[in-house]
N, C-alpha and C positions, 0 to 999 in steps of 0.2 A: 359725472361731475360730483356726485354726492360724497364719495370717499375723499376727493381732493378738498372739498369744502370742509369736511370733518377734520381732515388733517390740518388744514390751515387754522381752524379755530381751536384745535386741541391745546396749544400753549396757553391760551387764555383760560380754557376750561381747567387745565392743570393748575394754573396759578390760583384760580378761585377755589378749586377743590382741595388743594394742598396747603392753603394758607395757615391753618392751625398747626399742622405738622412742621411746616417751615419755620414758623415763629418759635415753636418749641425748640427746634434744633438750633436756631440762631441764638436763643437765650441760654440753652443748657448744653448744647453740643460740645462746647469747649470743656465743660466739666466732665462729660463722658469720656472725651479723648484723653484728658489728663488722668482720669481714673484708670483707664486702660493702660496708659504708660506707667502709672504708679504701681499697678499690680505687677507688671513685668519687672520693674526695678526692684520691687520688694522680693520677688522670687530670686533675682540674681544676688541680692544681698544675703539671702538665706542660704544659698548653695555655694557661693564662691568664696574661696579663701584668698585673702589679699596677697599673701606670700606666694601662692601658686600663680596668681595673676601676674605679679611683678616678674617672677621667674620666666613665665611664658613670653611676656613682652620683651624681655632682654634677649631672647633667642633671635629676634628679627633684626636684620642689619639695615643700615641706611640704603645700601644698594638695592635690597629687596623693595623697600618703600619707593625708591625712584623708578624701578622697573614697573611696579604696580601703578604708579602715577602715569607712566607712559602708556600702559595697557588701557587703563580706564579712560584716559584722554582719547585714545583711538576709538573707543566705543562711542564717544560723543561725536566724532567725525562720521562714523557710520550712521549714527542717529540723524545727523544733519542731512546725509544723503537720503535716508529714508523719508525725512520730512519733505524734501524737495520732490521725491517720487510721489508722495501722497498729494502734494499740491498739484502736480501735473495730472495725476489720476482724477482729481476733482475739478479739473478745468481751469487751473490758474493760467492766466495769459502771460505773466512775467514773474516766475519764481525768482527769488533772490539768487545771486551767484553763490557758488558753493562756499567761497571764502566768507561771505556775509552770513550764510546760514550757519556755518561752523561757529562764527563769533557770537551770533545770537544764541546758539545752543549753549555755549559756555556761560554766557551771562544769565541765561534762564536757569542753569544749574545753581548759580549763586543765589538767585532769588528763591528758588524752590527749597534750597538748603537752609537759608538763614532767615526766611520769613515764615510766619505761621501758615499752615494750610497745605504747604507743599505743592501748590499749583500756580502761585503768583507768576513765576517765570514763564510758564507755558502760556498763560493768558497774555502776558506782555509781548512775547514774541509773536503770538497770533495777531495782536493789534498792530504791531510794527509792520507786518507784511500785508496788511489789509488791501493795499493798492494792487497786490498781485491778482486780485479777483475783480472781474469786470462789474458784476451786478450787485452782489450781496456784501462785498467788502468785509467789514469786521466780523459779521456773523459767520460767513463762510470760512474765513481764515481761522477763527477760534474753533469752529466745528471740526476742521481738519486736525487741529491739535488734539481735540478730544478723541478722534478716531485713532490717532497715533498712540495715545495712552492705552487704548483698548488693545491695539496690536502688541504693545509692550507686555500687557498681561498675558496675551497668547504665548509670547515667547517664554515668559517665566514658567507657565504651567507645562508647556510642551517639553522644555528641558528637564523640569522636575519629574515628569512622567518618564522620560528617557532614562534619567538617573535612577528612578525607582525600579525600572526593569533590570538595570545593571546590578544594583545592590540589594534587590528584593530578597534573595535567599537569606540574607543576614538580618532581615527585619520581620521574621515570622511572628514574633511576639507583639508586633505593633501593626497588625494587618489593617487597622483603620486608616493608616496612611495610604494604602492602596486606594481605598474608596475616596478619601479626600482629594488625592492627586487626580484620580480619574474624573471626579466631579468638577474640579477646577479646570482641568484641560478641556473637558467636554463643554463646559459653560463658555470658556474663552473661544473655542472653535465656533460654537453657535453664534456668539456675539459678533465675531468677525464675518461670518457668512451673512449675517443679517444687516451689517453696516451698509453694503451697497444697495440694499433694498429698504433703507430706512423710511423713506417717504411712502412707499407702497404699503408697508405693514403698519404704519402709524395708526390708522383707524381701528386696528384690531388689538392694540396694546392697551394696558392700563393707562390711566390719564397721565401720570407723571412721565412714564416711559414714552407715551405717545407724543408728549410735548418735545422731548429730546429728539426722537426719531424724525418728527416732522421738520425739524430745523437742519437735519443733515443734508449736505449738498449731494447731488447725484454724481455717481461715478461715470466719467466720460471716457476714461482710458483704463480698461480693466487690467491690462498687463502691468501697468505701473503700480496698480493696487496690489497685485500678486507679488511684484518685486518688493514692495514695502513690507509685506507680511514676512517674506523670507529674510529681509534685512533685520526685522525684529528679533529673529532667532540669532542673527549675528551679534547684535548688541548685547543680548543676554548671555550669549556664549562667551564674549569677551569679558563681561563682568564676572562670570564663573571662573575664568582664568585668573582674574585678580584674587578671588577668594582662595583658589588653589595655591597660589604663591604663598599666602600667609598660613594656610592650613598645614602645608608640608614643612614650614619652618618651625611651627610649634609642635607638630606631630608628624615626623618624617614618614610614618607608615601610611599617611593619607594619600589616596590615589585621586586621579582626576575624576573617576567615576563617583567617588565619594563627594567631591565638590559639586559635581553635576546634579547631585540630589540635594545636598544641604543648602548650597548658596541660593538657588532659585526659590526654594520653599521659604527660607528666611526672608528673602527679598519680597515675597508676596505679602508679608505683613504690612508693607508700606502702602498697600492698596486698601487696608482696613480703615473704615471711618471711626473706629473706636480707640485709636491711638494717635499720638502726635507724630506724623510721618513715620510710623512704625517703631519709634524709639521705645526701648524697653522690651516690647513684645518681640521685635526682631532679634535682639540679643538672647532673649529667653528661649526662643525657638531654636536658634543656632546652638546654644549650649545643650539643649535637650537632645537634638539630633546628633550632635557630635558624641555625646555620652552614649546614646543607644547604638549608634552605628560603629563608632571607633573606640569606644571605651575611654574616651578622653576625660580628663578631669574638668570640672566646671571652670576652673581658672584658665586652662588652656583654650577651651571653647570660647570663653568670653574674650580672651586676648585676640584670637583670630577675628572674631566679629568686630571688635573695637578697631582693629587695624584696617579692616575693610571700610568701616565708617569714617575713620580718620582720613583715608585716601579720598573719599567723596568730599569731605570738608575742605581738604587742600585743593581739590579740583575746583570747588566752589569759590575759594579765595582767588584763584586765577581768573575766574569769570568776573569777579568783582573788580579786579584790577583792569580788565579789559573795558568794563563799564565806565570806570573812572577816566581811563585814557581816551576812550571814544564812546560816548553815550549811544544807546540803541538807535534812537531816532536819527541821529546825525549819520551813523554808519549806514543805515538802510537807505537814506535819501541819497547820499553821495555814491554808493555802490550801484544804485539802480539807474543812474544817469547814463 
Protein backbone atom coordinates (compact mmCIF):
# COMPACT_ATOMS: atom_id res chain seq x y z
CA UNK A 1 0.00 0.00 0.00
CA UNK A 2 2.93 2.35 0.54
CA UNK A 3 3.72 2.91 -3.13
CA UNK A 4 0.06 3.62 -3.90
CA UNK A 5 -0.12 6.12 -1.08
CA UNK A 6 3.07 7.76 -2.23
CA UNK A 7 1.77 7.97 -5.77
CA UNK A 8 -1.50 9.45 -4.63
CA UNK A 9 0.22 12.17 -2.63
CA UNK A 10 2.88 12.93 -5.23
CA UNK A 11 0.85 15.57 -7.12
CA UNK A 12 0.52 17.61 -3.93
CA UNK A 13 4.19 17.11 -3.16
CA UNK A 14 5.10 18.12 -6.66
CA UNK A 15 2.96 21.24 -6.44
CA UNK A 16 4.55 22.22 -3.14
CA UNK A 17 8.10 21.46 -4.23
CA UNK A 18 7.88 23.06 -7.65
CA UNK A 19 6.01 26.23 -6.75
CA UNK A 20 8.99 28.62 -7.18
CA UNK A 21 9.92 27.15 -10.55
CA UNK A 22 6.34 27.19 -11.73
CA UNK A 23 5.93 30.80 -10.63
CA UNK A 24 9.11 31.75 -12.42
CA UNK A 25 7.91 30.05 -15.62
CA UNK A 26 4.48 31.65 -15.41
CA UNK A 27 6.07 35.07 -15.03
CA UNK A 28 9.00 34.80 -17.43
CA UNK A 29 8.30 31.77 -19.61
CA UNK A 30 6.62 33.90 -22.26
CA UNK A 31 9.78 36.02 -22.52
CA UNK A 32 11.95 32.94 -23.01
CA UNK A 33 9.61 31.57 -25.70
CA UNK A 34 9.53 34.84 -27.62
CA UNK A 35 13.31 35.16 -27.29
CA UNK A 36 13.76 31.70 -28.82
CA UNK A 37 11.40 32.58 -31.64
CA UNK A 38 13.16 35.93 -32.13
CA UNK A 39 16.54 34.24 -32.50
CA UNK A 40 15.13 31.95 -35.17
CA UNK A 41 13.61 34.86 -37.06
CA UNK A 42 16.83 36.86 -36.77
CA UNK A 43 18.78 33.97 -38.28
CA UNK A 44 16.34 33.78 -41.19
CA UNK A 45 16.56 37.51 -41.84
CA UNK A 46 20.35 37.22 -41.91
CA UNK A 47 20.54 34.33 -44.41
CA UNK A 48 17.45 34.67 -46.63
CA UNK A 49 17.37 36.82 -49.75
CA UNK A 50 13.87 38.18 -50.32
CA UNK A 51 14.12 37.91 -54.10
CA UNK A 52 15.07 34.24 -53.82
CA UNK A 53 12.18 33.67 -51.42
CA UNK A 54 9.67 35.32 -53.77
CA UNK A 55 10.95 33.33 -56.73
CA UNK A 56 10.65 30.06 -54.80
CA UNK A 57 7.10 30.81 -53.64
CA UNK A 58 6.09 31.54 -57.23
CA UNK A 59 7.04 27.99 -58.25
CA UNK A 60 4.13 26.55 -56.26
CA UNK A 61 0.74 26.26 -57.93
CA UNK A 62 -2.73 26.53 -56.43
CA UNK A 63 -3.24 22.88 -57.36
CA UNK A 64 -0.31 21.82 -55.19
CA UNK A 65 -1.69 23.81 -52.26
CA UNK A 66 -5.11 22.18 -52.64
CA UNK A 67 -3.59 18.70 -52.78
CA UNK A 68 -1.49 19.51 -49.70
CA UNK A 69 -4.61 20.69 -47.86
CA UNK A 70 -6.35 17.42 -48.70
CA UNK A 71 -3.34 15.41 -47.52
CA UNK A 72 -2.93 17.28 -44.23
CA UNK A 73 -6.66 17.02 -43.60
CA UNK A 74 -6.44 13.26 -44.01
CA UNK A 75 -3.79 13.20 -41.28
CA UNK A 76 -6.30 14.79 -38.92
CA UNK A 77 -8.80 12.06 -39.74
CA UNK A 78 -6.16 9.45 -38.90
CA UNK A 79 -5.40 11.42 -35.73
CA UNK A 80 -9.06 11.23 -34.74
CA UNK A 81 -9.02 7.46 -35.24
CA UNK A 82 -5.90 7.29 -33.03
CA UNK A 83 -7.59 9.37 -30.35
CA UNK A 84 -10.61 7.06 -30.24
CA UNK A 85 -8.29 4.02 -30.09
CA UNK A 86 -6.47 5.55 -27.12
CA UNK A 87 -9.72 6.32 -25.32
CA UNK A 88 -10.75 2.70 -25.77
CA UNK A 89 -7.32 1.54 -24.57
CA UNK A 90 -7.77 3.57 -21.40
CA UNK A 91 -11.23 2.24 -20.64
CA UNK A 92 -13.60 4.82 -22.15
CA UNK A 93 -17.16 3.52 -21.91
CA UNK A 94 -18.50 5.65 -24.77
CA UNK A 95 -15.91 7.19 -27.10
CA UNK A 96 -17.43 9.81 -29.42
CA UNK A 97 -18.47 8.66 -32.90
CA UNK A 98 -15.77 9.00 -35.52
CA UNK A 99 -17.52 11.94 -37.22
CA UNK A 100 -17.62 13.79 -33.90
CA UNK A 101 -13.99 12.97 -33.14
CA UNK A 102 -12.93 14.27 -36.56
CA UNK A 103 -14.87 17.50 -36.01
CA UNK A 104 -13.31 17.96 -32.57
CA UNK A 105 -9.88 17.34 -34.03
CA UNK A 106 -10.26 20.05 -36.67
CA UNK A 107 -11.55 22.53 -34.12
CA UNK A 108 -8.68 21.67 -31.78
CA UNK A 109 -6.21 22.47 -34.58
CA UNK A 110 -7.83 25.90 -34.87
CA UNK A 111 -7.32 26.60 -31.15
CA UNK A 112 -3.81 25.12 -31.10
CA UNK A 113 -2.80 27.20 -34.13
CA UNK A 114 -4.29 30.56 -33.28
CA UNK A 115 -4.10 30.67 -29.47
CA UNK A 116 -0.85 31.00 -27.46
CA UNK A 117 0.66 27.86 -26.00
CA UNK A 118 -0.26 25.42 -28.76
CA UNK A 119 -2.23 23.11 -26.44
CA UNK A 120 -5.53 24.93 -25.84
CA UNK A 121 -7.38 22.88 -28.44
CA UNK A 122 -6.16 19.59 -27.00
CA UNK A 123 -7.34 20.58 -23.53
CA UNK A 124 -10.71 21.66 -24.89
CA UNK A 125 -11.37 18.42 -26.76
CA UNK A 126 -10.35 16.48 -23.66
CA UNK A 127 -12.88 18.40 -21.58
CA UNK A 128 -15.64 17.99 -24.18
CA UNK A 129 -15.43 14.18 -24.12
CA UNK A 130 -15.11 13.86 -20.34
CA UNK A 131 -18.39 11.93 -20.16
CA UNK A 132 -16.75 9.13 -22.14
CA UNK A 133 -15.06 7.99 -18.91
CA UNK A 134 -17.03 6.54 -16.04
CA UNK A 135 -15.01 7.51 -12.95
CA UNK A 136 -12.40 10.21 -13.44
CA UNK A 137 -14.09 12.30 -16.12
CA UNK A 138 -12.09 15.35 -17.12
CA UNK A 139 -8.83 14.21 -15.53
CA UNK A 140 -8.81 10.93 -17.42
CA UNK A 141 -9.90 12.48 -20.72
CA UNK A 142 -7.15 15.13 -20.62
CA UNK A 143 -4.58 12.52 -19.58
CA UNK A 144 -5.42 10.54 -22.74
CA UNK A 145 -4.79 13.68 -24.83
CA UNK A 146 -1.41 14.06 -23.09
CA UNK A 147 -0.57 10.45 -23.96
CA UNK A 148 -1.57 11.15 -27.55
CA UNK A 149 0.91 14.02 -27.79
CA UNK A 150 3.69 11.77 -26.51
CA UNK A 151 2.80 9.22 -29.18
CA UNK A 152 3.03 12.02 -31.74
CA UNK A 153 6.56 12.74 -30.55
CA UNK A 154 7.37 9.05 -31.01
CA UNK A 155 6.16 9.25 -34.61
CA UNK A 156 8.24 12.36 -35.31
CA UNK A 157 11.53 10.89 -34.09
CA UNK A 158 10.92 7.43 -35.53
CA UNK A 159 10.46 8.87 -39.02
CA UNK A 160 13.42 11.21 -38.54
CA UNK A 161 15.58 8.22 -37.58
CA UNK A 162 14.38 6.30 -40.66
CA UNK A 163 15.14 9.31 -42.86
CA UNK A 164 18.57 9.64 -41.29
CA UNK A 165 19.40 6.06 -42.22
CA UNK A 166 18.39 6.75 -45.83
CA UNK A 167 20.25 10.05 -46.27
CA UNK A 168 23.05 9.47 -43.76
CA UNK A 169 25.89 9.02 -46.28
CA UNK A 170 25.35 12.61 -47.41
CA UNK A 171 25.58 13.97 -43.87
CA UNK A 172 29.01 12.81 -42.76
CA UNK A 173 30.07 16.35 -41.96
CA UNK A 174 27.15 16.72 -39.57
CA UNK A 175 27.48 13.49 -37.61
CA UNK A 176 25.97 15.13 -34.49
CA UNK A 177 22.58 14.71 -36.19
CA UNK A 178 22.98 10.95 -35.77
CA UNK A 179 23.29 11.33 -32.01
CA UNK A 180 20.49 13.88 -31.71
CA UNK A 181 18.07 11.77 -33.74
CA UNK A 182 19.04 8.59 -31.91
CA UNK A 183 18.61 10.29 -28.53
CA UNK A 184 15.24 11.74 -29.51
CA UNK A 185 13.94 8.43 -30.88
CA UNK A 186 15.25 6.51 -27.87
CA UNK A 187 13.70 8.97 -25.43
CA UNK A 188 10.36 8.84 -27.23
CA UNK A 189 10.36 5.02 -27.21
CA UNK A 190 11.13 4.92 -23.48
CA UNK A 191 8.37 7.45 -22.80
CA UNK A 192 5.82 5.41 -24.77
CA UNK A 193 6.81 2.16 -23.07
CA UNK A 194 6.49 3.83 -19.66
CA UNK A 195 3.06 5.34 -20.34
CA UNK A 196 1.06 2.16 -19.63
CA UNK A 197 3.03 1.78 -16.37
CA UNK A 198 2.65 5.38 -15.24
CA UNK A 199 1.02 4.71 -11.87
CA UNK A 200 3.39 1.87 -11.03
CA UNK A 201 6.58 3.83 -11.68
CA UNK A 202 5.34 7.14 -10.23
CA UNK A 203 6.81 6.55 -6.74
CA UNK A 204 10.28 6.16 -8.23
CA UNK A 205 10.29 9.27 -10.43
CA UNK A 206 11.32 12.87 -9.62
CA UNK A 207 8.52 14.85 -7.98
CA UNK A 208 7.22 16.70 -10.98
CA UNK A 209 7.25 13.64 -13.25
CA UNK A 210 5.74 11.58 -10.45
CA UNK A 211 2.79 13.96 -10.27
CA UNK A 212 2.08 13.52 -13.98
CA UNK A 213 2.63 9.75 -13.97
CA UNK A 214 0.34 9.24 -10.97
CA UNK A 215 -2.54 10.89 -12.80
CA UNK A 216 -2.24 8.73 -15.91
CA UNK A 217 -5.12 6.26 -16.30
CA UNK A 218 -4.41 2.55 -16.50
CA UNK A 219 -4.35 0.80 -19.87
CA UNK A 220 -7.14 -1.77 -19.99
CA UNK A 221 -6.84 -2.81 -23.66
CA UNK A 222 -3.22 -3.01 -24.75
CA UNK A 223 -3.91 -3.87 -28.39
CA UNK A 224 -5.72 -0.58 -28.84
CA UNK A 225 -2.74 1.21 -27.31
CA UNK A 226 -0.40 -0.53 -29.77
CA UNK A 227 -2.71 0.42 -32.65
CA UNK A 228 -2.64 4.06 -31.52
CA UNK A 229 1.17 4.00 -31.51
CA UNK A 230 1.20 2.70 -35.09
CA UNK A 231 -1.34 5.32 -36.16
CA UNK A 232 1.03 7.99 -34.81
CA UNK A 233 3.52 6.91 -37.43
CA UNK A 234 0.76 7.25 -40.01
CA UNK A 235 -0.12 10.82 -39.03
CA UNK A 236 3.50 11.93 -39.16
CA UNK A 237 4.07 10.10 -42.45
CA UNK A 238 1.14 11.96 -44.02
CA UNK A 239 2.57 15.25 -42.75
CA UNK A 240 5.88 14.31 -44.37
CA UNK A 241 4.07 13.77 -47.67
CA UNK A 242 2.76 17.33 -47.39
CA UNK A 243 6.30 18.62 -46.92
CA UNK A 244 7.55 16.60 -49.86
CA UNK A 245 4.90 18.10 -52.16
CA UNK A 246 6.28 21.56 -51.51
CA UNK A 247 9.94 20.56 -51.38
CA UNK A 248 9.89 19.04 -54.84
CA UNK A 249 8.12 22.12 -56.22
CA UNK A 250 10.84 24.52 -55.11
CA UNK A 251 13.65 21.96 -55.57
CA UNK A 252 12.74 19.20 -58.07
CA UNK A 253 15.75 17.07 -57.06
CA UNK A 254 14.32 16.55 -53.55
CA UNK A 255 13.30 12.94 -52.90
CA UNK A 256 10.82 11.51 -50.44
CA UNK A 257 13.76 10.21 -48.39
CA UNK A 258 14.97 13.79 -48.05
CA UNK A 259 11.56 14.89 -46.82
CA UNK A 260 11.43 11.93 -44.44
CA UNK A 261 14.49 13.33 -42.72
CA UNK A 262 13.92 17.08 -42.96
CA UNK A 263 10.20 17.47 -42.21
CA UNK A 264 10.01 15.46 -38.94
CA UNK A 265 13.14 17.07 -37.49
CA UNK A 266 11.83 20.54 -38.26
CA UNK A 267 8.43 19.57 -36.83
CA UNK A 268 10.10 18.42 -33.60
CA UNK A 269 10.89 22.04 -32.75
CA UNK A 270 7.18 22.50 -32.05
CA UNK A 271 7.67 20.42 -28.90
CA UNK A 272 10.36 22.76 -27.57
CA UNK A 273 9.19 24.97 -24.67
CA UNK A 274 11.63 27.75 -25.67
CA UNK A 275 9.73 28.90 -28.77
CA UNK A 276 6.19 29.99 -29.60
CA UNK A 277 4.80 26.78 -31.14
CA UNK A 278 8.13 26.25 -32.90
CA UNK A 279 7.79 29.48 -34.91
CA UNK A 280 11.11 30.79 -36.13
CA UNK A 281 13.09 27.81 -34.87
CA UNK A 282 11.13 25.43 -37.11
CA UNK A 283 11.90 27.50 -40.21
CA UNK A 284 15.54 27.95 -39.22
CA UNK A 285 16.03 24.20 -38.79
CA UNK A 286 14.28 23.54 -42.10
CA UNK A 287 16.49 26.02 -43.95
CA UNK A 288 19.66 24.63 -42.36
CA UNK A 289 18.83 21.00 -43.16
CA UNK A 290 17.79 21.81 -46.74
CA UNK A 291 21.05 23.64 -47.26
CA UNK A 292 23.23 20.86 -45.83
CA UNK A 293 21.40 17.94 -47.44
CA UNK A 294 20.22 19.33 -50.78
CA UNK A 295 22.35 22.40 -51.33
CA UNK A 296 19.20 24.52 -51.48
CA UNK A 297 19.35 28.27 -51.11
CA UNK A 298 18.01 29.73 -47.89
CA UNK A 299 15.17 31.32 -49.83
CA UNK A 300 14.08 27.99 -51.33
CA UNK A 301 14.21 26.26 -47.95
CA UNK A 302 12.25 28.99 -46.22
CA UNK A 303 9.65 28.99 -49.00
CA UNK A 304 8.99 25.25 -48.55
CA UNK A 305 8.76 25.63 -44.78
CA UNK A 306 6.39 28.61 -45.00
CA UNK A 307 4.15 26.73 -47.44
CA UNK A 308 3.86 23.82 -45.00
CA UNK A 309 3.02 26.26 -42.21
CA UNK A 310 0.48 28.08 -44.39
CA UNK A 311 -1.25 24.76 -45.06
CA UNK A 312 -1.58 24.23 -41.30
CA UNK A 313 -2.97 27.74 -40.89
CA UNK A 314 -5.58 27.12 -43.58
CA UNK A 315 -6.56 23.82 -41.99
CA UNK A 316 -6.97 25.69 -38.71
CA UNK A 317 -9.27 28.19 -40.39
CA UNK A 318 -11.48 25.32 -41.52
CA UNK A 319 -11.63 24.14 -37.91
CA UNK A 320 -12.62 27.65 -36.83
CA UNK A 321 -15.48 27.63 -39.33
CA UNK A 322 -16.69 24.29 -37.93
CA UNK A 323 -16.62 25.78 -34.44
CA UNK A 324 -18.71 28.75 -35.55
CA UNK A 325 -21.24 26.57 -37.35
CA UNK A 326 -21.51 24.00 -34.58
CA UNK A 327 -19.78 24.69 -31.22
CA UNK A 328 -17.86 21.86 -29.57
CA UNK A 329 -20.14 21.24 -26.62
CA UNK A 330 -23.28 21.26 -28.78
CA UNK A 331 -21.77 18.82 -31.28
CA UNK A 332 -20.58 16.41 -28.62
CA UNK A 333 -23.91 16.34 -26.76
CA UNK A 334 -26.06 15.83 -29.84
CA UNK A 335 -23.79 13.15 -31.39
CA UNK A 336 -23.56 11.10 -28.21
CA UNK A 337 -27.33 10.75 -27.82
